DRENPA-3360 file (N, C-alpha, C; in nm, 2 decimals, always signed):
BEGIN
1 = MAEVNLLA = -1.28/+7.07/+6.70/-1.29/+7.11/+6.84/-1.29/+7.23/+6.87 ~ -1.42/+7.32/+6.92/-1.40/+7.42/+6.93/-1.47/+7.47/+7.06 ~ -1.49/+7.61/+7.12/-1.54/+7.63/+7.26/-1.63/+7.73/+7.22 ~ -1.78/+7.66/+7.26/-1.91/+7.69/+7.20/-2.01/+7.72/+7.30 ~ -2.10/+7.76/+7.36/-2.18/+7.80/+7.49/-2.30/+7.73/+7.38 ~ -2.30/+7.60/+7.44/-2.49/+7.52/+7.36/-2.57/+7.59/+7.48 ~ -2.54/+7.62/+7.63/-2.63/+7.62/+7.71/-2.69/+7.73/+7.76 ~ -2.67/+7.88/+7.61/-2.68/+7.98/+7.67/-2.81/+8.07/+7.71;
9 = RLPKSKRN = -2.89/+7.99/+7.67/-3.06/+8.02/+7.67/-3.09/+7.95/+7.80 ~ -3.01/+7.85/+7.89/-3.07/+7.80/+7.96/-3.08/+7.90/+8.10 ~ -3.20/+7.89/+8.19/-3.17/+8.00/+8.33/-3.09/+7.97/+8.42 ~ -3.06/+8.07/+8.43/-2.95/+8.03/+8.57/-3.03/+8.00/+8.71 ~ -2.95/+7.90/+8.75/-3.01/+7.87/+8.94/-2.97/+7.93/+8.99 ~ -3.06/+7.92/+9.09/-3.02/+8.04/+9.25/-2.90/+7.94/+9.31 ~ -2.81/+7.96/+9.32/-2.70/+7.91/+9.45/-2.66/+7.98/+9.55 ~ -2.72/+7.92/+9.70/-2.67/+8.00/+9.77/-2.56/+7.93/+9.81;
17 = VKAREHAK = -2.41/+8.01/+9.79/-2.29/+7.94/+9.76/-2.24/+7.95/+9.97 ~ -2.27/+8.03/+10.02/-2.20/+8.06/+10.16/-2.32/+7.98/+10.23 ~ -2.43/+7.90/+10.22/-2.52/+7.87/+10.29/-2.44/+7.71/+10.27 ~ -2.41/+7.66/+10.17/-2.35/+7.49/+10.12/-2.23/+7.53/+10.20 ~ -2.14/+7.62/+10.17/-2.01/+7.64/+10.22/-2.03/+7.60/+10.37 ~ -2.09/+7.66/+10.50/-2.11/+7.66/+10.62/-2.19/+7.52/+10.64 ~ -2.26/+7.44/+10.54/-2.36/+7.32/+10.61/-2.28/+7.19/+10.56 ~ -2.14/+7.20/+10.42/-2.11/+7.13/+10.34/-2.06/+6.99/+10.45;
25 = TDEHIKIS = -2.10/+6.89/+10.42/-1.96/+6.80/+10.57/-1.91/+6.67/+10.45 ~ -1.81/+6.60/+10.52/-1.81/+6.46/+10.41/-1.91/+6.38/+10.40 ~ -2.02/+6.40/+10.50/-2.13/+6.26/+10.47/-2.23/+6.33/+10.34 ~ -2.22/+6.47/+10.37/-2.32/+6.52/+10.22/-2.21/+6.46/+10.12 ~ -2.12/+6.49/+10.09/-2.08/+6.49/+9.98/-2.10/+6.26/+9.93 ~ -2.02/+6.24/+10.02/-2.08/+6.08/+10.02/-2.24/+6.04/+9.97 ~ -2.30/+6.12/+10.03/-2.44/+6.07/+9.98/-2.48/+6.10/+9.86 ~ -2.44/+6.23/+9.83/-2.45/+6.27/+9.69/-2.39/+6.21/+9.57;
33 = RQYGEMYF = -2.30/+6.15/+9.63/-2.20/+6.09/+9.54/-2.26/+5.93/+9.48 ~ -2.34/+5.92/+9.55/-2.45/+5.81/+9.51/-2.61/+5.82/+9.42 ~ -2.59/+5.97/+9.42/-2.70/+5.99/+9.30/-2.81/+5.92/+9.32 ~ -2.86/+5.91/+9.44/-2.97/+5.83/+9.42/-3.12/+5.95/+9.52 ~ -3.19/+5.89/+9.60/-3.30/+6.02/+9.61/-3.27/+6.14/+9.65 ~ -3.14/+6.14/+9.77/-3.17/+6.25/+9.85/-3.07/+6.33/+9.74 ~ -2.98/+6.30/+9.62/-2.91/+6.38/+9.53/-3.04/+6.46/+9.46 ~ -3.13/+6.37/+9.44/-3.24/+6.44/+9.30/-3.33/+6.55/+9.35;
41 = DGPREYGY = -3.36/+6.39/+9.48/-3.52/+6.53/+9.55/-3.51/+6.57/+9.68 ~ -3.38/+6.52/+9.77/-3.35/+6.59/+9.90/-3.35/+6.69/+9.94 ~ -3.28/+6.72/+10.03/-3.26/+6.87/+10.05/-3.17/+6.93/+9.95 ~ -3.14/+7.06/+9.95/-3.05/+7.17/+9.87/-2.92/+7.09/+9.90 ~ -2.91/+7.09/+10.01/-2.75/+7.02/+10.08/-2.71/+6.91/+10.02 ~ -2.80/+6.83/+10.01/-2.71/+6.69/+9.89/-2.72/+6.70/+9.75 ~ -2.75/+6.79/+9.69/-2.82/+6.83/+9.53/-2.84/+6.92/+9.44 ~ -2.95/+6.87/+9.40/-3.08/+6.93/+9.34/-3.17/+7.03/+9.43;
49 = GGYRYDGR = -3.16/+6.96/+9.51/-3.34/+7.00/+9.63/-3.48/+7.00/+9.56 ~ -3.44/+6.89/+9.47/-3.60/+6.90/+9.36/-3.55/+6.86/+9.21 ~ -3.56/+6.75/+9.21/-3.52/+6.76/+9.00/-3.65/+6.74/+8.96 ~ -3.71/+6.82/+8.91/-3.84/+6.87/+8.79/-3.85/+6.92/+8.68 ~ -3.94/+6.84/+8.58/-3.94/+6.88/+8.42/-4.02/+7.04/+8.50 ~ -3.98/+7.12/+8.36/-4.02/+7.25/+8.35/-4.00/+7.30/+8.21 ~ -3.89/+7.22/+8.10/-3.96/+7.26/+7.99/-3.79/+7.36/+7.95 ~ -3.75/+7.35/+8.07/-3.63/+7.44/+8.06/-3.52/+7.40/+7.89;
57 = WVPIAEDM = -3.51/+7.29/+7.88/-3.45/+7.25/+7.82/-3.46/+7.22/+7.68 ~ -3.60/+7.26/+7.60/-3.65/+7.31/+7.46/-3.58/+7.35/+7.42 ~ -3.52/+7.50/+7.45/-3.48/+7.58/+7.36/-3.28/+7.51/+7.36 ~ -3.26/+7.45/+7.47/-3.13/+7.37/+7.45/-3.13/+7.27/+7.39 ~ -3.23/+7.25/+7.37/-3.25/+7.09/+7.24/-3.20/+7.16/+7.08 ~ -3.25/+7.29/+7.11/-3.32/+7.37/+6.98/-3.18/+7.38/+6.90 ~ -3.11/+7.47/+7.00/-2.98/+7.46/+6.99/-2.90/+7.38/+6.92 ~ -2.89/+7.28/+6.99/-2.85/+7.16/+6.97/-2.84/+7.07/+6.82;
65 = VAHFGLKP = -2.95/+7.09/+6.84/-3.04/+7.00/+6.70/-2.93/+7.07/+6.59 ~ -2.99/+7.23/+6.60/-2.91/+7.28/+6.48/-2.77/+7.37/+6.44 ~ -2.68/+7.33/+6.58/-2.58/+7.31/+6.59/-2.49/+7.17/+6.49 ~ -2.58/+7.06/+6.52/-2.55/+6.96/+6.50/-2.64/+6.90/+6.35 ~ -2.69/+6.98/+6.26/-2.78/+6.92/+6.16/-2.87/+6.83/+6.17 ~ -2.96/+6.81/+6.33/-2.99/+6.67/+6.35/-3.14/+6.69/+6.27 ~ -3.16/+6.61/+6.21/-3.29/+6.59/+6.14/-3.38/+6.44/+6.21 ~ -3.52/+6.44/+6.16/-3.58/+6.34/+6.21/-3.51/+6.23/+6.14;
73 = GMRVLDVG = -3.54/+6.11/+6.26/-3.44/+5.95/+6.19/-3.28/+5.93/+6.26 ~ -3.26/+6.07/+6.27/-3.14/+6.08/+6.31/-3.13/+6.02/+6.48 ~ -2.99/+6.03/+6.51/-2.97/+5.94/+6.64/-2.87/+6.03/+6.73 ~ -2.96/+6.07/+6.86/-2.79/+6.13/+6.94/-2.85/+6.11/+7.05 ~ -2.72/+6.11/+7.17/-2.71/+6.03/+7.29/-2.69/+6.11/+7.40 ~ -2.76/+6.11/+7.48/-2.70/+6.21/+7.61/-2.69/+6.13/+7.74 ~ -2.54/+6.14/+7.74/-2.44/+6.11/+7.84/-2.47/+6.14/+8.03 ~ -2.56/+6.09/+8.08/-2.55/+6.21/+8.20/-2.68/+6.21/+8.19;
81 = AAKGFLVK = -2.78/+6.15/+8.16/-2.91/+6.23/+8.13/-3.02/+6.17/+8.24 ~ -2.95/+6.16/+8.33/-3.03/+6.18/+8.47/-3.18/+6.12/+8.46 ~ -3.31/+6.21/+8.50/-3.43/+6.15/+8.43/-3.50/+6.17/+8.27 ~ -3.41/+6.24/+8.22/-3.44/+6.26/+8.07/-3.51/+6.38/+8.03 ~ -3.49/+6.48/+8.10/-3.54/+6.63/+8.05/-3.47/+6.64/+7.93 ~ -3.36/+6.64/+7.87/-3.29/+6.67/+7.75/-3.34/+6.59/+7.66 ~ -3.38/+6.42/+7.69/-3.37/+6.36/+7.58/-3.54/+6.39/+7.53 ~ -3.61/+6.43/+7.65/-3.76/+6.46/+7.63/-3.75/+6.59/+7.54;
89 = DFMIACPG = -3.69/+6.67/+7.56/-3.69/+6.83/+7.47/-3.62/+6.79/+7.33 ~ -3.53/+6.67/+7.30/-3.47/+6.66/+7.18/-3.62/+6.64/+7.07 ~ -3.68/+6.52/+7.15/-3.82/+6.48/+7.05/-3.88/+6.58/+7.08 ~ -3.91/+6.68/+7.12/-4.00/+6.79/+7.10/-3.94/+6.91/+7.03 ~ -3.82/+6.97/+7.03/-3.73/+6.99/+6.94/-3.76/+6.98/+6.82 ~ -3.72/+6.80/+6.78/-3.74/+6.79/+6.62/-3.76/+6.67/+6.64 ~ -3.91/+6.64/+6.63/-3.99/+6.49/+6.56/-3.94/+6.45/+6.51 ~ -3.94/+6.32/+6.55/-3.85/+6.20/+6.50/-3.69/+6.17/+6.54;
97 = LEAFGLDV = -3.67/+6.28/+6.57/-3.53/+6.24/+6.62/-3.55/+6.14/+6.67 ~ -3.44/+6.02/+6.65/-3.41/+5.93/+6.78/-3.36/+5.95/+6.89 ~ -3.38/+6.02/+7.02/-3.33/+6.04/+7.11/-3.30/+5.95/+7.25 ~ -3.21/+5.94/+7.29/-3.14/+5.81/+7.38/-3.07/+5.88/+7.48 ~ -3.05/+5.84/+7.62/-2.97/+5.88/+7.73/-2.93/+5.74/+7.84 ~ -2.82/+5.79/+7.85/-2.74/+5.72/+7.97/-2.71/+5.75/+8.10 ~ -2.75/+5.68/+8.18/-2.71/+5.70/+8.33/-2.65/+5.62/+8.40 ~ -2.61/+5.63/+8.54/-2.57/+5.58/+8.64/-2.67/+5.53/+8.76;
105 = SEYALKHC = -2.78/+5.67/+8.74/-2.85/+5.66/+8.85/-2.97/+5.58/+8.84 ~ -2.99/+5.43/+8.90/-3.08/+5.39/+8.90/-3.24/+5.42/+8.94 ~ -3.17/+5.55/+9.08/-3.34/+5.59/+9.09/-3.38/+5.72/+9.01 ~ -3.29/+5.79/+8.89/-3.30/+5.84/+8.82/-3.40/+5.83/+8.72 ~ -3.34/+5.65/+8.70/-3.43/+5.64/+8.58/-3.56/+5.55/+8.58 ~ -3.54/+5.53/+8.75/-3.70/+5.49/+8.76/-3.77/+5.60/+8.75 ~ -3.74/+5.70/+8.78/-3.81/+5.83/+8.82/-3.83/+5.94/+8.68 ~ -3.81/+5.88/+8.57/-3.78/+5.93/+8.44/-3.91/+6.00/+8.38;
113 = EPEVVGRL = -3.90/+6.07/+8.27/-4.05/+6.17/+8.21/-4.09/+6.00/+8.14 ~ -4.23/+5.99/+8.14/-4.32/+5.90/+8.07/-4.26/+5.86/+7.93 ~ -4.23/+6.01/+7.87/-4.18/+5.99/+7.74/-4.07/+5.92/+7.73 ~ -4.00/+5.91/+7.82/-3.85/+5.86/+7.75/-3.83/+5.72/+7.84 ~ -3.91/+5.69/+7.87/-3.91/+5.53/+7.92/-3.91/+5.43/+7.81 ~ -3.80/+5.39/+7.83/-3.70/+5.27/+7.71/-3.64/+5.30/+7.65 ~ -3.61/+5.47/+7.65/-3.50/+5.52/+7.57/-3.35/+5.57/+7.67 ~ -3.36/+5.57/+7.77/-3.26/+5.59/+7.91/-3.22/+5.46/+7.92;
121 = HLGNAVSL = -3.08/+5.42/+7.99/-3.00/+5.31/+7.99/-2.94/+5.32/+8.10 ~ -2.92/+5.22/+8.21/-2.85/+5.24/+8.30/-2.72/+5.19/+8.27 ~ -2.59/+5.26/+8.32/-2.47/+5.26/+8.25/-2.39/+5.36/+8.29 ~ -2.24/+5.36/+8.26/-2.11/+5.43/+8.31/-2.09/+5.50/+8.18 ~ -2.04/+5.60/+8.18/-1.97/+5.67/+8.07/-1.86/+5.58/+8.06 ~ -1.75/+5.52/+8.11/-1.65/+5.46/+8.05/-1.67/+5.33/+7.99 ~ -1.81/+5.28/+7.96/-1.81/+5.16/+7.88/-1.94/+5.21/+7.83 ~ -1.99/+5.26/+7.75/-2.12/+5.29/+7.66/-2.14/+5.19/+7.58;
129 = PFPDHSFD = -2.26/+5.11/+7.62/-2.33/+4.97/+7.58/-2.36/+5.01/+7.42 ~ -2.28/+5.07/+7.32/-2.37/+5.11/+7.18/-2.26/+5.08/+7.06 ~ -2.25/+5.03/+7.00/-2.16/+5.02/+6.86/-2.08/+5.14/+6.83 ~ -1.95/+5.12/+6.75/-1.90/+5.22/+6.73/-1.99/+5.31/+6.62 ~ -1.95/+5.44/+6.63/-2.04/+5.55/+6.54/-2.19/+5.54/+6.49 ~ -2.21/+5.50/+6.66/-2.42/+5.43/+6.61/-2.49/+5.61/+6.62 ~ -2.42/+5.69/+6.63/-2.50/+5.85/+6.68/-2.48/+5.86/+6.61 ~ -2.54/+6.03/+6.56/-2.50/+6.10/+6.51/-2.43/+6.23/+6.57;
137 = AVISLNTL = -2.47/+6.23/+6.69/-2.42/+6.33/+6.79/-2.40/+6.28/+6.94 ~ -2.33/+6.32/+7.02/-2.32/+6.24/+7.18/-2.33/+6.38/+7.25 ~ -2.37/+6.40/+7.37/-2.40/+6.50/+7.45/-2.32/+6.43/+7.57 ~ -2.30/+6.56/+7.65/-2.27/+6.50/+7.81/-2.24/+6.64/+7.89 ~ -2.34/+6.66/+8.01/-2.35/+6.82/+8.05/-2.36/+6.78/+8.17 ~ -2.22/+6.82/+8.25/-2.20/+6.84/+8.35/-2.22/+6.72/+8.45 ~ -2.13/+6.64/+8.37/-2.14/+6.47/+8.39/-2.03/+6.43/+8.41 ~ -1.91/+6.47/+8.29/-1.78/+6.39/+8.31/-1.71/+6.42/+8.42;
145 = HNLKKPEL = -1.71/+6.52/+8.43/-1.61/+6.60/+8.60/-1.65/+6.47/+8.72 ~ -1.76/+6.38/+8.71/-1.75/+6.34/+8.84/-1.68/+6.21/+8.79 ~ -1.60/+6.24/+8.71/-1.50/+6.10/+8.70/-1.40/+6.08/+8.74 ~ -1.32/+6.01/+8.83/-1.16/+6.06/+8.80/-1.09/+6.04/+8.72 ~ -1.03/+6.11/+8.71/-0.93/+6.14/+8.58/-0.89/+6.02/+8.46 ~ -0.82/+5.94/+8.52/-0.84/+5.86/+8.44/-0.94/+5.72/+8.38 ~ -1.08/+5.80/+8.44/-1.19/+5.73/+8.38/-1.25/+5.83/+8.29 ~ -1.22/+5.94/+8.30/-1.25/+6.08/+8.21/-1.20/+6.07/+8.08;
153 = IVALREIM = -1.07/+6.03/+8.12/-1.01/+5.99/+7.95/-1.05/+5.90/+7.90 ~ -1.13/+5.79/+7.96/-1.19/+5.68/+7.91/-1.30/+5.70/+7.82 ~ -1.36/+5.81/+7.94/-1.51/+5.77/+7.87/-1.53/+5.92/+7.77 ~ -1.39/+6.03/+7.76/-1.39/+6.10/+7.61/-1.37/+6.02/+7.52 ~ -1.35/+5.89/+7.54/-1.27/+5.82/+7.39/-1.38/+5.74/+7.37 ~ -1.47/+5.74/+7.47/-1.59/+5.62/+7.41/-1.69/+5.69/+7.36 ~ -1.69/+5.84/+7.40/-1.81/+5.95/+7.35/-1.74/+5.95/+7.20 ~ -1.62/+5.94/+7.22/-1.56/+5.94/+7.04/-1.55/+5.84/+6.96;
161 = RVTKGSNA = -1.61/+5.71/+7.04/-1.60/+5.58/+6.95/-1.73/+5.54/+6.91 ~ -1.83/+5.63/+6.97/-1.98/+5.58/+6.96/-2.05/+5.74/+6.86 ~ -1.97/+5.80/+6.87/-2.04/+5.92/+6.78/-1.96/+5.95/+6.64 ~ -2.04/+5.99/+6.53/-1.97/+6.01/+6.41/-1.87/+6.13/+6.35 ~ -1.77/+6.10/+6.34/-1.70/+6.25/+6.33/-1.65/+6.26/+6.44 ~ -1.66/+6.43/+6.42/-1.60/+6.50/+6.59/-1.79/+6.54/+6.62 ~ -1.88/+6.46/+6.62/-2.01/+6.53/+6.65/-2.05/+6.48/+6.80 ~ -1.95/+6.61/+6.89/-2.01/+6.58/+7.01/-1.99/+6.73/+7.12;
169 = FVQVDSYR = -2.02/+6.71/+7.23/-2.05/+6.84/+7.33/-2.05/+6.79/+7.44 ~ -1.94/+6.84/+7.51/-1.95/+6.85/+7.66/-1.94/+6.99/+7.75 ~ -1.97/+6.97/+7.86/-1.96/+7.06/+7.97/-1.94/+7.04/+8.06 ~ -1.80/+7.06/+8.15/-1.80/+7.02/+8.25/-1.77/+7.20/+8.30 ~ -1.74/+7.18/+8.49/-1.71/+7.21/+8.59/-1.54/+7.26/+8.57 ~ -1.55/+7.45/+8.56/-1.41/+7.53/+8.56/-1.39/+7.63/+8.60 ~ -1.33/+7.68/+8.58/-1.30/+7.83/+8.63/-1.22/+7.92/+8.58 ~ -1.19/+8.04/+8.58/-1.15/+8.09/+8.50/-0.98/+8.23/+8.59;
177 = TEEERAIF = -1.06/+8.20/+8.72/-1.06/+8.29/+8.85/-0.98/+8.25/+8.93 ~ -0.86/+8.25/+9.00/-0.86/+8.19/+9.15/-0.99/+8.27/+9.26 ~ -1.09/+8.33/+9.23/-1.16/+8.38/+9.34/-1.30/+8.28/+9.26 ~ -1.30/+8.26/+9.13/-1.40/+8.16/+9.07/-1.40/+8.04/+9.16 ~ -1.24/+8.01/+9.12/-1.19/+7.89/+9.16/-1.26/+7.81/+9.34 ~ -1.20/+7.95/+9.44/-1.26/+7.89/+9.59/-1.42/+7.93/+9.59 ~ -1.50/+7.99/+9.49/-1.64/+8.00/+9.48/-1.66/+7.82/+9.43 ~ -1.56/+7.79/+9.39/-1.63/+7.65/+9.29/-1.63/+7.56/+9.44;
185 = LDWVLTAH = -1.51/+7.62/+9.52/-1.44/+7.45/+9.59/-1.53/+7.45/+9.69 ~ -1.59/+7.58/+9.71/-1.75/+7.56/+9.84/-1.86/+7.53/+9.82 ~ -1.89/+7.52/+9.68/-2.01/+7.45/+9.63/-1.98/+7.29/+9.60 ~ -1.91/+7.26/+9.55/-1.89/+7.12/+9.48/-1.92/+7.01/+9.58 ~ -2.01/+6.97/+9.52/-2.05/+6.80/+9.55/-1.97/+6.72/+9.55 ~ -2.02/+6.66/+9.36/-1.94/+6.53/+9.35/-1.89/+6.55/+9.26 ~ -1.79/+6.68/+9.19/-1.69/+6.67/+9.10/-1.56/+6.60/+9.21 ~ -1.53/+6.54/+9.09/-1.39/+6.43/+9.11/-1.24/+6.51/+9.02;
193 = THDYPDGW = -1.29/+6.56/+8.92/-1.21/+6.64/+8.85/-1.28/+6.77/+8.80 ~ -1.17/+6.86/+8.76/-1.17/+6.99/+8.79/-1.06/+7.08/+8.72 ~ -1.04/+7.17/+8.66/-0.94/+7.27/+8.66/-0.96/+7.40/+8.53 ~ -0.89/+7.51/+8.54/-0.89/+7.61/+8.50/-0.90/+7.52/+8.32 ~ -0.96/+7.63/+8.25/-1.01/+7.60/+8.06/-0.86/+7.52/+7.99 ~ -0.72/+7.61/+8.04/-0.61/+7.56/+8.04/-0.56/+7.39/+8.01 ~ -0.66/+7.38/+8.16/-0.58/+7.21/+8.19/-0.73/+7.09/+8.11 ~ -0.85/+7.13/+8.12/-0.90/+7.09/+8.05/-0.88/+7.09/+7.92;
201 = LKLFEEAG = -0.86/+7.18/+7.87/-0.79/+7.17/+7.66/-0.66/+7.04/+7.69 ~ -0.59/+7.06/+7.79/-0.47/+6.92/+7.74/-0.51/+6.79/+7.81 ~ -0.60/+6.79/+7.85/-0.69/+6.64/+7.93/-0.78/+6.64/+7.77 ~ -0.83/+6.70/+7.70/-0.92/+6.67/+7.62/-0.80/+6.59/+7.53 ~ -0.72/+6.69/+7.47/-0.59/+6.61/+7.38/-0.55/+6.52/+7.43 ~ -0.52/+6.47/+7.56/-0.48/+6.34/+7.59/-0.57/+6.22/+7.54 ~ -0.71/+6.27/+7.56/-0.80/+6.16/+7.54/-0.80/+6.17/+7.43 ~ -0.77/+6.25/+7.32/-0.80/+6.25/+7.13/-0.92/+6.27/+7.14;
209 = YTGDYYWT = -1.06/+6.36/+7.23/-1.12/+6.42/+7.20/-1.13/+6.57/+7.12 ~ -1.22/+6.52/+7.00/-1.22/+6.64/+6.93/-1.35/+6.74/+6.89 ~ -1.44/+6.69/+7.02/-1.57/+6.72/+7.00/-1.61/+6.92/+7.03 ~ -1.69/+6.95/+7.05/-1.70/+7.10/+7.15/-1.70/+7.06/+7.28 ~ -1.66/+7.20/+7.34/-1.72/+7.22/+7.47/-1.72/+7.38/+7.51 ~ -1.77/+7.38/+7.66/-1.77/+7.49/+7.74/-1.76/+7.43/+7.91 ~ -1.79/+7.54/+7.92/-1.76/+7.53/+8.06/-1.88/+7.54/+8.18 ~ -1.86/+7.50/+8.30/-1.96/+7.52/+8.36/-1.88/+7.61/+8.48;
217 = LIS = -1.93/+7.71/+8.48/-1.88/+7.83/+8.61/-1.98/+7.87/+8.74 ~ -1.91/+7.88/+8.86/-2.02/+7.91/+8.93/-2.01/+8.05/+9.00 ~ -2.03/+8.10/+9.03/-2.09/+8.24/+9.07/-2.11/+8.31/+9.16;
% end
């Protein structure tokens, strides 16, 4: 298990934290957690403000392919795949790689990239519908923190169950200082679980998670 930034080449998102701090209501949180049209393609205060493919995940997929030594014919799973951008870019980064995704959002799957039709599964991370050790690597980016702690622990165990060895990578919401935590709380809409890195490491240990990890920090 190691801390490694596999999203280092991802362009930084533009976040107007102050605007959301003053606009965010319980209703915004409730609607965003439905992971429907408003979350992906509605106004920015409900989520992404328009979730569209632009190829930005290609270099991330390249780095993940290199990190896990993935080759054509191997299988990789993205847990929390949304519209399948990373799944598509895995296939661009490594032609012949068998890439699949899973997401709770029926809306996202219905509006996925054409290239990944048939590769995305509707489901929840707490019960992955795949056999033991059926993937050469499992990825989950900015998804597991949307679960409450008991479910999150189960989801981490599910990731370890379906991957081979410790070939997994998760990225979750975190903060390193009280100032970063305050900014995060002003911004967050969907995360049920968040903590300082030390707290996450204890949770990983409790779950028996032995894959790699990194943090999403809002500043």
